N, C-alpha and C positions, 0 to 999 in steps of 0.2 A: 447557513454556511457552515453549520456543526452538523446539519445533518447529511450535509457531501459527506463531510469528513468521515463520519462516521459507517456509509454504506464502500465509501472506499476501504476504510481500513477490515469491514464485512469481507468484502470483495479479495483485499489479500489473504484474509485467514481461506476461505474460500477456493484461495488458486495454491496451497500451502498445503490445502486439506487435499485437493483432490491429484496434486503434485505428489504425495505420499502413495496417492492409491492409485494414481498411474504406477504410481516405482516399484510396489509390490506388486501388482500384477506383469511385470517384464516387458511394461510400457517402451518404443525405445524412450533411450535415455533425454537424445536432444527433445526431448518433447517435455520430459522432467524438466530439466538446467531452465526451457525458457517460459514457459508456469515459474518458477522459482524469482527467477528474475524478473518478472511480470512482475512479482508479489513486491520486488524490494524495491523497482521501482514506486511504485503506488507505497511503499510504507515509506518513504522516502523521502516524496510528495506531502506528502501529512504529516515528513517532524521540520520540515522547512515554509509548510505554513504554520501552524501553529508554535516556535522555536522563537524568542521572543530575541528579539533586532536589536545587543544595542540594549543605549536611555529610552529604547518607543516601543510600542507594545506589540507582540504579534502580529506577520501579515494577516491576519484573519482579522483581525480588530479592524487593522484600516481601511477593508479593503471595501468599499462603497456597496451600499444597501441600493 
């Protein structure tokens, strides 16, 4: 499961880098905004999966193997 989290974070960084690159080249702002929104959704999912919930372990450690 840690590999999936790592791939998700790499994808989020790639989306942000791509959005910055497109913004510098003068791409439509809607496309840049959608790439940044997708990166935020991915990071939000990673945070939810790795954040401890109360006294329990994080959901990623509770997932069946």
